C-alpha positions as protocol buffer text, in pm:
chain_id: "A"
residue {
  index: 1
  type: MET
  ca { x: 1479 y: -1413 z: 1315 }
}
residue {
  index: 2
  type: ILE
  ca { x: 1310 y: -1745 z: 1152 }
}
residue {
  index: 3
  type: ALA
  ca { x: 900 y: -1682 z: 1120 }
}
residue {
  index: 4
  type: ILE
  ca { x: 637 y: -1860 z: 1006 }
}
residue {
  index: 5
  type: ALA
  ca { x: 296 y: -1799 z: 879 }
}
residue {
  index: 6
  type: LEU
  ca { x: -47 y: -1987 z: 959 }
}
residue {
  index: 7
  type: ASP
  ca { x: -374 y: -1877 z: 755 }
}
residue {
  index: 8
  type: ASP
  ca { x: -630 y: -2052 z: 584 }
}
residue {
  index: 9
  type: GLU
  ca { x: -624 y: -1818 z: 271 }
}
residue {
  index: 10
  type: PRO
  ca { x: -353 y: -1843 z: 69 }
}
residue {
  index: 11
  type: ALA
  ca { x: -387 y: -1466 z: -51 }
}
residue {
  index: 12
  type: ALA
  ca { x: -348 y: -1342 z: 274 }
}
residue {
  index: 13
  type: LEU
  ca { x: -13 y: -1538 z: 343 }
}
residue {
  index: 14
  type: GLU
  ca { x: 100 y: -1396 z: 17 }
}
residue {
  index: 15
  type: ILE
  ca { x: 82 y: -1080 z: 166 }
}
residue {
  index: 16
  type: LEU
  ca { x: 276 y: -1176 z: 438 }
}
residue {
  index: 17
  type: ARG
  ca { x: 558 y: -1319 z: 214 }
}
residue {
  index: 18
  type: ARG
  ca { x: 568 y: -1017 z: 33 }
}
residue {
  index: 19
  type: HIS
  ca { x: 598 y: -767 z: 334 }
}
residue {
  index: 20
  type: ALA
  ca { x: 848 y: -1032 z: 490 }
}
residue {
  index: 21
  type: GLU
  ca { x: 1051 y: -1015 z: 176 }
}
residue {
  index: 22
  type: LYS
  ca { x: 1103 y: -633 z: 269 }
}
residue {
  index: 23
  type: VAL
  ca { x: 1246 y: -684 z: 603 }
}
residue {
  index: 24
  type: PRO
  ca { x: 1609 y: -739 z: 642 }
}
residue {
  index: 25
  type: PHE
  ca { x: 1581 y: -910 z: 991 }
}
residue {
  index: 26
  type: ILE
  ca { x: 1281 y: -1150 z: 898 }
}
residue {
  index: 27
  type: SER
  ca { x: 1324 y: -1475 z: 738 }
}
residue {
  index: 28
  type: LEU
  ca { x: 958 y: -1603 z: 670 }
}
residue {
  index: 29
  type: THR
  ca { x: 1066 y: -1941 z: 546 }
}
residue {
  index: 30
  type: HIS
  ca { x: 718 y: -2171 z: 570 }
}
residue {
  index: 31
  type: THR
  ca { x: 349 y: -2070 z: 526 }
}
residue {
  index: 32
  type: PHE
  ca { x: 71 y: -2306 z: 616 }
}
residue {
  index: 33
  type: VAL
  ca { x: -311 y: -2337 z: 541 }
}
residue {
  index: 34
  type: SER
  ca { x: -317 y: -2638 z: 785 }
}
residue {
  index: 35
  type: THR
  ca { x: -326 y: -2643 z: 1140 }
}
residue {
  index: 36
  type: ALA
  ca { x: -215 y: -2987 z: 1195 }
}
residue {
  index: 37
  type: GLU
  ca { x: 104 y: -2934 z: 967 }
}
residue {
  index: 38
  type: ALA
  ca { x: 183 y: -2581 z: 1144 }
}
residue {
  index: 39
  type: LEU
  ca { x: 176 y: -2780 z: 1465 }
}
residue {
  index: 40
  type: ALA
  ca { x: 371 y: -3057 z: 1343 }
}
residue {
  index: 41
  type: PHE
  ca { x: 656 y: -2820 z: 1205 }
}
residue {
  index: 42
  type: LEU
  ca { x: 670 y: -2629 z: 1536 }
}
residue {
  index: 43
  type: SER
  ca { x: 711 y: -2971 z: 1718 }
}
residue {
  index: 44
  type: ARG
  ca { x: 1033 y: -3043 z: 1522 }
}
residue {
  index: 45
  type: ASN
  ca { x: 1137 y: -2686 z: 1446 }
}
residue {
  index: 46
  type: ALA
  ca { x: 1255 y: -2372 z: 1634 }
}
residue {
  index: 47
  type: VAL
  ca { x: 1087 y: -2056 z: 1523 }
}
residue {
  index: 48
  type: ASP
  ca { x: 1103 y: -1689 z: 1668 }
}
residue {
  index: 49
  type: VAL
  ca { x: 801 y: -1578 z: 1532 }
}
residue {
  index: 50
  type: LEU
  ca { x: 431 y: -1717 z: 1413 }
}
residue {
  index: 51
  type: PHE
  ca { x: 192 y: -1503 z: 1223 }
}
residue {
  index: 52
  type: LEU
  ca { x: -139 y: -1637 z: 1311 }
}
residue {
  index: 53
  type: ASP
  ca { x: -453 y: -1615 z: 1157 }
}
residue {
  index: 54
  type: VAL
  ca { x: -776 y: -1659 z: 1387 }
}
residue {
  index: 55
  type: GLN
  ca { x: -1084 y: -1712 z: 1234 }
}
residue {
  index: 56
  type: MET
  ca { x: -963 y: -2065 z: 1067 }
}
residue {
  index: 57
  type: PRO
  ca { x: -1199 y: -2345 z: 1008 }
}
residue {
  index: 58
  type: ASP
  ca { x: -1063 y: -2626 z: 1159 }
}
residue {
  index: 59
  type: MET
  ca { x: -956 y: -2453 z: 1455 }
}
residue {
  index: 60
  type: LEU
  ca { x: -938 y: -2108 z: 1611 }
}
residue {
  index: 61
  type: GLY
  ca { x: -594 y: -1951 z: 1634 }
}
residue {
  index: 62
  type: THR
  ca { x: -664 y: -1837 z: 1974 }
}
residue {
  index: 63
  type: ASP
  ca { x: -655 y: -2204 z: 2053 }
}
residue {
  index: 64
  type: PHE
  ca { x: -383 y: -2293 z: 1864 }
}
residue {
  index: 65
  type: ALA
  ca { x: -151 y: -2040 z: 2045 }
}
residue {
  index: 66
  type: ARG
  ca { x: -286 y: -2251 z: 2371 }
}
residue {
  index: 67
  type: LEU
  ca { x: -165 y: -2560 z: 2243 }
}
residue {
  index: 68
  type: LEU
  ca { x: 203 y: -2317 z: 2221 }
}
residue {
  index: 69
  type: ASN
  ca { x: 154 y: -2223 z: 2571 }
}
residue {
  index: 70
  type: ASN
  ca { x: 549 y: -2338 z: 2703 }
}
residue {
  index: 71
  type: SER
  ca { x: 673 y: -2256 z: 2354 }
}
residue {
  index: 72
  type: LYS
  ca { x: 955 y: -1993 z: 2341 }
}
residue {
  index: 73
  type: THR
  ca { x: 807 y: -1882 z: 1985 }
}
residue {
  index: 74
  type: HIS
  ca { x: 663 y: -1536 z: 1993 }
}
residue {
  index: 75
  type: ILE
  ca { x: 259 y: -1486 z: 1861 }
}
residue {
  index: 76
  type: ILE
  ca { x: 144 y: -1188 z: 1600 }
}
residue {
  index: 77
  type: PHE
  ca { x: -203 y: -1228 z: 1505 }
}
residue {
  index: 78
  type: VAL
  ca { x: -334 y: -1142 z: 1176 }
}
residue {
  index: 79
  type: THR
  ca { x: -688 y: -1134 z: 1150 }
}
residue {
  index: 80
  type: ALA
  ca { x: -987 y: -928 z: 1002 }
}
residue {
  index: 81
  type: TYR
  ca { x: -1144 y: -975 z: 1356 }
}
residue {
  index: 82
  type: PRO
  ca { x: -1096 y: -721 z: 1620 }
}
residue {
  index: 83
  type: ASP
  ca { x: -1303 y: -911 z: 1864 }
}
residue {
  index: 84
  type: TYR
  ca { x: -1040 y: -1121 z: 1949 }
}
residue {
  index: 85
  type: ALA
  ca { x: -767 y: -897 z: 2049 }
}
residue {
  index: 86
  type: VAL
  ca { x: -839 y: -911 z: 2433 }
}
residue {
  index: 87
  type: GLU
  ca { x: -801 y: -1314 z: 2435 }
}
residue {
  index: 88
  type: GLY
  ca { x: -533 y: -1285 z: 2201 }
}
residue {
  index: 89
  type: PHE
  ca { x: -313 y: -1021 z: 2469 }
}
residue {
  index: 90
  type: ALA
  ca { x: -422 y: -1259 z: 2731 }
}
residue {
  index: 91
  type: LEU
  ca { x: -224 y: -1515 z: 2557 }
}
residue {
  index: 92
  type: HIS
  ca { x: 87 y: -1284 z: 2555 }
}
residue {
  index: 93
  type: ALA
  ca { x: 40 y: -1217 z: 2175 }
}
residue {
  index: 94
  type: LEU
  ca { x: 330 y: -988 z: 2078 }
}
residue {
  index: 95
  type: ASP
  ca { x: 101 y: -802 z: 1849 }
}
residue {
  index: 96
  type: TYR
  ca { x: -248 y: -816 z: 1686 }
}
residue {
  index: 97
  type: LEU
  ca { x: -252 y: -729 z: 1314 }
}
residue {
  index: 98
  type: LEU
  ca { x: -601 y: -642 z: 1142 }
}
residue {
  index: 99
  type: LYS
  ca { x: -617 y: -704 z: 773 }
}
residue {
  index: 100
  type: PRO
  ca { x: -560 y: -588 z: 500 }
}
residue {
  index: 101
  type: VAL
  ca { x: -213 y: -544 z: 683 }
}
residue {
  index: 102
  type: GLU
  ca { x: 6 y: -263 z: 559 }
}
residue {
  index: 103
  type: PHE
  ca { x: 364 y: -272 z: 550 }
}
residue {
  index: 104
  type: GLY
  ca { x: 409 y: 23 z: 816 }
}
residue {
  index: 105
  type: ARG
  ca { x: 187 y: -196 z: 1071 }
}
residue {
  index: 106
  type: PHE
  ca { x: 374 y: -495 z: 991 }
}
residue {
  index: 107
  type: LEU
  ca { x: 720 y: -375 z: 1002 }
}
residue {
  index: 108
  type: GLN
  ca { x: 587 y: -209 z: 1379 }
}
residue {
  index: 109
  type: ALA
  ca { x: 533 y: -553 z: 1481 }
}
residue {
  index: 110
  type: CYS
  ca { x: 857 y: -709 z: 1352 }
}
residue {
  index: 111
  type: ASN
  ca { x: 1039 y: -412 z: 1534 }
}
residue {
  index: 112
  type: ARG
  ca { x: 866 y: -556 z: 1863 }
}
residue {
  index: 113
  type: ALA
  ca { x: 982 y: -891 z: 1766 }
}
residue {
  index: 114
  type: LEU
  ca { x: 1328 y: -781 z: 1735 }
}
residue {
  index: 115
  type: GLY
  ca { x: 1365 y: -633 z: 2064 }
}
residue {
  index: 116
  type: GLN
  ca { x: 1219 y: -949 z: 2238 }
}
residue {
  index: 117
  type: TYR
  ca { x: 1460 y: -1126 z: 2028 }
}
residue {
  index: 118
  type: SER
  ca { x: 1745 y: -896 z: 2121 }
}
residue {
  index: 119
  type: LYS
  ca { x: 1669 y: -928 z: 2483 }
}
residue {
  index: 120
  type: LYS
  ca { x: 1657 y: -1280 z: 2466 }
}
residue {
  index: 121
  type: THR
  ca { x: 2029 y: -1336 z: 2264 }
}
residue {
  index: 122
  type: GLY
  ca { x: 2164 y: -1034 z: 2532 }
}
residue {
  index: 123
  type: GLU
  ca { x: 2230 y: -822 z: 2212 }
}
residue {
  index: 124
  type: SER
  ca { x: 2173 y: -441 z: 2225 }
}
residue {
  index: 125
  type: SER
  ca { x: 1813 y: -336 z: 2170 }
}
residue {
  index: 126
  type: GLY
  ca { x: 1751 y: -189 z: 1827 }
}
residue {
  index: 127
  type: ILE
  ca { x: 1492 y: -153 z: 1549 }
}
residue {
  index: 128
  type: PHE
  ca { x: 1536 y: -123 z: 1157 }
}
residue {
  index: 129
  type: VAL
  ca { x: 1398 y: 200 z: 980 }
}
residue {
  index: 130
  type: LYS
  ca { x: 1405 y: 268 z: 616 }
}
residue {
  index: 131
  type: ASP
  ca { x: 1674 y: 541 z: 521 }
}
residue {
  index: 132
  type: GLY
  ca { x: 1621 y: 649 z: 153 }
}
residue {
  index: 133
  type: TYR
  ca { x: 1687 y: 316 z: -23 }
}
residue {
  index: 134
  type: ASP
  ca { x: 1865 y: 108 z: 295 }
}
residue {
  index: 135
  type: TRP
  ca { x: 1740 y: -9 z: 595 }
}
residue {
  index: 136
  type: VAL
  ca { x: 1925 y: 113 z: 887 }
}
residue {
  index: 137
  type: ARG
  ca { x: 1978 y: -63 z: 1230 }
}
residue {
  index: 138
  type: VAL
  ca { x: 1917 y: 191 z: 1532 }
}
residue {
  index: 139
  type: ASN
  ca { x: 2029 y: 104 z: 1850 }
}
residue {
  index: 140
  type: LEU
  ca { x: 1814 y: 228 z: 2124 }
}
residue {
  index: 141
  type: ASP
  ca { x: 2102 y: 315 z: 2361 }
}
residue {
  index: 142
  type: GLU
  ca { x: 2253 y: 557 z: 2115 }
}
residue {
  index: 143
  type: ILE
  ca { x: 1931 y: 760 z: 2037 }
}
residue {
  index: 144
  type: LEU
  ca { x: 1948 y: 1124 z: 2212 }
}
residue {
  index: 145
  type: TYR
  ca { x: 1632 y: 1255 z: 2061 }
}
residue {
  index: 146
  type: ILE
  ca { x: 1406 y: 1215 z: 1765 }
}
residue {
  index: 147
  type: GLN
  ca { x: 1283 y: 1535 z: 1584 }
}
residue {
  index: 148
  type: SER
  ca { x: 980 y: 1550 z: 1348 }
}
residue {
  index: 149
  type: ASP
  ca { x: 924 y: 1769 z: 1028 }
}
residue {
  index: 150
  type: THR
  ca { x: 579 y: 1642 z: 887 }
}
residue {
  index: 151
  type: ASN
  ca { x: 642 y: 1286 z: 809 }
}
residue {
  index: 152
  type: LEU
  ca { x: 1028 y: 1306 z: 831 }
}
residue {
  index: 153
  type: LEU
  ca { x: 1188 y: 1181 z: 1130 }
}
residue {
  index: 154
  type: PHE
  ca { x: 1556 y: 1295 z: 1214 }
}
residue {
  index: 155
  type: ILE
  ca { x: 1716 y: 1048 z: 1468 }
}
residue {
  index: 156
  type: HIS
  ca { x: 1969 y: 1201 z: 1652 }
}
residue {
  index: 157
  type: GLU
  ca { x: 2209 y: 937 z: 1791 }
}
residue {
  index: 158
  type: ARG
  ca { x: 2529 y: 995 z: 1989 }
}
residue {
  index: 159
  type: THR
  ca { x: 2744 y: 971 z: 1641 }
}
residue {
  index: 160
  type: ARG
  ca { x: 2507 y: 1031 z: 1363 }
}
residue {
  index: 161
  type: LYS
  ca { x: 2174 y: 1146 z: 1257 }
}
residue {
  index: 162
  type: VAL
  ca { x: 1904 y: 911 z: 1065 }
}
residue {
  index: 163
  type: THR
  ca { x: 1631 y: 1014 z: 849 }
}
residue {
  index: 164
  type: THR
  ca { x: 1342 y: 801 z: 786 }
}
residue {
  index: 165
  type: ARG
  ca { x: 1020 y: 864 z: 668 }
}
residue {
  index: 166
  type: MET
  ca { x: 783 y: 808 z: 941 }
}
residue {
  index: 167
  type: THR
  ca { x: 541 y: 996 z: 1222 }
}
residue {
  index: 168
  type: LEU
  ca { x: 654 y: 1046 z: 1580 }
}
residue {
  index: 169
  type: ASN
  ca { x: 323 y: 861 z: 1658 }
}
residue {
  index: 170
  type: GLU
  ca { x: 439 y: 560 z: 1435 }
}
residue {
  index: 171
  type: MET
  ca { x: 801 y: 561 z: 1608 }
}
residue {
  index: 172
  type: LEU
  ca { x: 658 y: 575 z: 1961 }
}
residue {
  index: 173
  type: ALA
  ca { x: 461 y: 274 z: 1904 }
}
residue {
  index: 174
  type: GLN
  ca { x: 807 y: 109 z: 1846 }
}
residue {
  index: 175
  type: LEU
  ca { x: 985 y: 233 z: 2118 }
}
residue {
  index: 176
  type: PRO
  ca { x: 962 y: 99 z: 2473 }
}
residue {
  index: 177
  type: PRO
  ca { x: 747 y: 351 z: 2706 }
}
residue {
  index: 178
  type: ASP
  ca { x: 983 y: 350 z: 2972 }
}
residue {
  index: 179
  type: ARG
  ca { x: 1284 y: 456 z: 2809 }
}
residue {
  index: 180
  type: PHE
  ca { x: 1128 y: 776 z: 2578 }
}
residue {
  index: 181
  type: LEU
  ca { x: 885 y: 1003 z: 2583 }
}
residue {
  index: 182
  type: ARG
  ca { x: 740 y: 1287 z: 2392 }
}
residue {
  index: 183
  type: ILE
  ca { x: 795 y: 1611 z: 2538 }
}
residue {
  index: 184
  type: HIS
  ca { x: 664 y: 1828 z: 2253 }
}
residue {
  index: 185
  type: LYS
  ca { x: 447 y: 1802 z: 1899 }
}
residue {
  index: 186
  type: SER
  ca { x: 782 y: 1770 z: 1701 }
}
residue {
  index: 187
  type: TYR
  ca { x: 1012 y: 1585 z: 1964 }
}
residue {
  index: 188
  type: LEU
  ca { x: 1054 y: 1313 z: 2163 }
}
residue {
  index: 189
  type: VAL
  ca { x: 1363 y: 1223 z: 2393 }
}
residue {
  index: 190
  type: ALA
  ca { x: 1550 y: 921 z: 2566 }
}
residue {
  index: 191
  type: LEU
  ca { x: 1487 y: 990 z: 2926 }
}
residue {
  index: 192
  type: ASN
  ca { x: 1871 y: 888 z: 3016 }
}
residue {
  index: 193
  type: ALA
  ca { x: 1998 y: 1154 z: 2763 }
}
residue {
  index: 194
  type: ILE
  ca { x: 1791 y: 1416 z: 2959 }
}
residue {
  index: 195
  type: GLN
  ca { x: 2071 y: 1642 z: 3155 }
}
residue {
  index: 196
  type: LYS
  ca { x: 1853 y: 1954 z: 3239 }
}
residue {
  index: 197
  type: MET
  ca { x: 1500 y: 2048 z: 3296 }
}
residue {
  index: 198
  type: GLU
  ca { x: 1399 y: 2433 z: 3262 }
}
residue {
  index: 199
  type: ARG
  ca { x: 1060 y: 2575 z: 3252 }
}
residue {
  index: 200
  type: HIS
  ca { x: 1027 y: 2565 z: 2889 }
}
residue {
  index: 201
  type: GLN
  ca { x: 1310 y: 2313 z: 2727 }
}
residue {
  index: 202
  type: VAL
  ca { x: 1537 y: 2043 z: 2836 }
}
residue {
  index: 203
  type: THR
  ca { x: 1912 y: 2017 z: 2749 }
}
residue {
  index: 204
  type: VAL
  ca { x: 2005 y: 1675 z: 2586 }
}
residue {
  index: 205
  type: GLY
  ca { x: 2371 y: 1661 z: 2514 }
}
residue {
  index: 206
  type: ASN
  ca { x: 2461 y: 2017 z: 2351 }
}
residue {
  index: 207
  type: VAL
  ca { x: 2135 y: 2076 z: 2207 }
}
residue {
  index: 208
  type: THR
  ca { x: 1845 y: 2225 z: 2389 }
}
residue {
  index: 209
  type: ILE
  ca { x: 1468 y: 2109 z: 2269 }
}
residue {
  index: 210
  type: PRO
  ca { x: 1159 y: 2288 z: 2372 }
}
residue {
  index: 211
  type: LEU
  ca { x: 927 y: 2159 z: 2643 }
}
residue {
  index: 212
  type: ALA
  ca { x: 569 y: 2207 z: 2576 }
}
residue {
  index: 213
  type: GLY
  ca { x: 366 y: 2264 z: 2887 }
}
residue {
  index: 214
  type: SER
  ca { x: 93 y: 2003 z: 2797 }
}
residue {
  index: 215
  type: TYR
  ca { x: 383 y: 1750 z: 2818 }
}
residue {
  index: 216
  type: LYS
  ca { x: 551 y: 1898 z: 3100 }
}
residue {
  index: 217
  type: GLY
  ca { x: 376 y: 1728 z: 3388 }
}
residue {
  index: 218
  type: ALA
  ca { x: 415 y: 1363 z: 3249 }
}
residue {
  index: 219
  type: LEU
  ca { x: 802 y: 1451 z: 3199 }
}
residue {
  index: 220
  type: GLU
  ca { x: 833 y: 1593 z: 3554 }
}
residue {
  index: 221
  type: GLU
  ca { x: 645 y: 1264 z: 3707 }
}
residue {
  index: 222
  type: ARG
  ca { x: 900 y: 1010 z: 3502 }
}
residue {
  index: 223
  type: LEU
  ca { x: 1198 y: 1219 z: 3579 }
}
residue {
  index: 224
  type: LEU
  ca { x: 1120 y: 1285 z: 3967 }
}
residue {
  index: 225
  type: LYS
  ca { x: 983 y: 1007 z: 4088 }
}
């Protein structure tokens, strides 16, 4: 995906540039400190993702976003001010990152953009996770369940297992909530992979996974309604 960034602080742009270099499916091709130059570039070039600051001297980022109302560019706000979050999402922003932006949070926003990009191009939805020193694409259609062990996740797909350093909550934030659900402190499952639900467990493929009582109601509602 082609991305650009607009921020009046060069140091903030440098952080985004370093983060983007670590993400295999994002190409941050240009950065801007001037809203006029960024707007001119967007008028001439197709851009998939715009990382956009809010508090800038010549224009608020939210006002800049309104100028792109009919654009196909996905906006991810990057700001030190949480006060504009509601307005940002009302403008259909894809995400709202607070400075200083940690890489994990940046990757989460990029994976969210990748999901939208996949829908637009007709590709299978997926996210990228770090497995050791490698980046691995995980196809959401292939996931059966995910198991947690402290800060390690074991992503069980139909034909392989991927290990990544992440918490279940961090993973859930990257997955579409209509397709995945947490059913235990250490497990989340793909709803369409569940073959059987019992009182204290569910069956996914040839594996039984514990079902905690505190999550059972939510699972019953999703499966039975």
